[in-house]
C-alpha angles and dihedrals in degrees: 000000000000116000113279094004126126126181136184134181138078120313098352108198120237115263121251122237099204143014104274126193093216088061105035100026130238096280095056092042091052092052092046089055092048089053092048094244106156107161132025119244118239093265090049092050088064104029094056097060091037090053095044090052089056094244126148117240139198108198127189106192136167119253109271095026095126094256094148089064087040091071101024098056099053093038093053092044091050092047091051092045097050098035128221125304108231105241122224114274098248117165132331136243113342094006096049117130117214126219112200120194096210129040124193115189120200131176101231139035090238093057092042090053092050093050089049091051090053092046091053091056095051095040090056111135093352099107090240111125118209122197130183127210128181141153124267093047132093107282094205092062091049091050090053089052090051092049090058088063137283128204097158118037121197110193148161111234097244097053092043092055089048094055092043089055089051089055094242100116131046123190094196093108097047111133098161125046123182125183109194120197090002092175090057091051090054091046089055093052098253097131094103091051092045092050091047091051095048103032110022105041130060099284110137118245088218099078141108116256131195122186122192122190134165091212134029112220122163092263090061090047090054091048090051092051091050099044106031131067125208088338132182116238113218128188121186113190123335106322112238093015128116121254114262087225088073113084106212124208125181123193128188104235125165116230094251092053098050098092094050091045092051092051092049091048095049090051088062097048111102106199145323133081119302124206116199119194123206133178103236141036090237089051091053092053092046095049092047090053092046094050092048090051089051091053101260114128102232140164134182144213130198141144096283093058116101117242090254091052092048093049091047091050093049092047091051091049095047092050092051095240088120104022093183118072119187112202144171119219090282083089099040097091125061102355106141108180121163115233101030099144100165136037117191122195099206085170117024118226122245097246138040095239092065091044091055093048093047096053089043088075086083132044091044127170095357099319120127117246137175131226124194120190126191109213137179139154090296088071099055091118092068099034099095094048092047089050091052093044094052093044094051090050093051094247123151107261115208118231094239091059090055089050093048091048092052104031099111096290104140103160097110111221104294093121123105106031099032111236100009091087101193111251099351093226090318091274099088125107092250093080102018090089092207123151099253091206088077094051130088105266095201120099117335127129115287097227131022087217096070091067087073088078119191099010121200095313103040115218096111124088129211115218101180089100088056090054092053094051102039126055099214122152115285092239093050096050093043091053091047093051090052095044093049097046091092127086111290124222121258111272095027109164112215090188091068090049090054091048089053092049090052089062093058117105119261 
């Protein structure tokens, strides 16, 4: 078994050790050679034979693991091997409906664009036409691209639903479905659109489906059970953990010292692209202006930028014209830019998931990267989890981080995203990366994150301790956990709640 890889499921095929023409075909191998791909990554070693055997797969892989190639290579090879299914002749010219054979869903326009760029490289001279569609861009231009032909469609859920409602896209010929960063799509509220696309339109049930997710909460488990058949569960590395190729440094910097510290730090950086994360859109604009005034060519992206402005900023950053990119979390997921040597958390996020995804922009696919985080008392809510993350990766943990993590802060990790609660004591299912099909489905807490309890802000209550001390019926306690997982009013008395529970029948 490849290093750091775990699989479960029936009849898991053996991994490959190299890109072989007899498996991927001459066209894909030629394009791999043109792109200087010599050896498959661990996720690719498994996903290629799984894909070529027509099996469904649920993969939990670290950021930067090569997962885009992990689904593109076997999908392209299978499409070339089987050949295209001639779509119905429906409409002509401007009214033409397109019938793609492969659909790749992604949460953001940035990630969709990156997948499309990769697909173009590997579809070169194969006769397979990839097209990308996403919101925030001119729909007429995207329709013209579709009308030229589309075999592989990369899409964000909202724009895909829009064009399906206009009668311009049919999913009736889909043979390959890929959901990339499925957890992010659920975080962004796309589950209704995803379920409509997969379950309520004309997509065939007889298809091959790949799901990729950086984390494995219960919502993703439910999605996998609904969309996948007899699938293979694949874990590459510790799910939810940072890559060991990223060297993490944390410095205690007061808010008023951050700008000066950043300037001093950048003066010491020799070369490479630098990605700086901030908390707010206003902060991104301010920091970009400040860095330019200090002589550092910088640009920024955030949610208020138009699509054209975002694409121009990313192009300028990738080319090295502006080697410093200031970004809000709109860029934290999916950005795969060669040459990012340093990630700087000018403002730390509120939860460990976002921290992991941020620093995953560097140290990708075996390259060494560096992550610097500026921390102070404002970031107590993430201190313990950062301490644990750095310790488990063998990173040097500063003494102040240990003190922050143990200085009377007892709120768990429920801050940030409300009830998600980060790692839930690191024992919850969210990060265990276990195939839930092998677990007892009765009882059990729904999310590891709820065990964090009150979080940084209080106002949430954990009832798992109630479950362990009171033998109520499973249905009653499950309902009570759900009903009490919302913010509680000021002055709520948990003692009265316990007294009420004591009156329930055994």
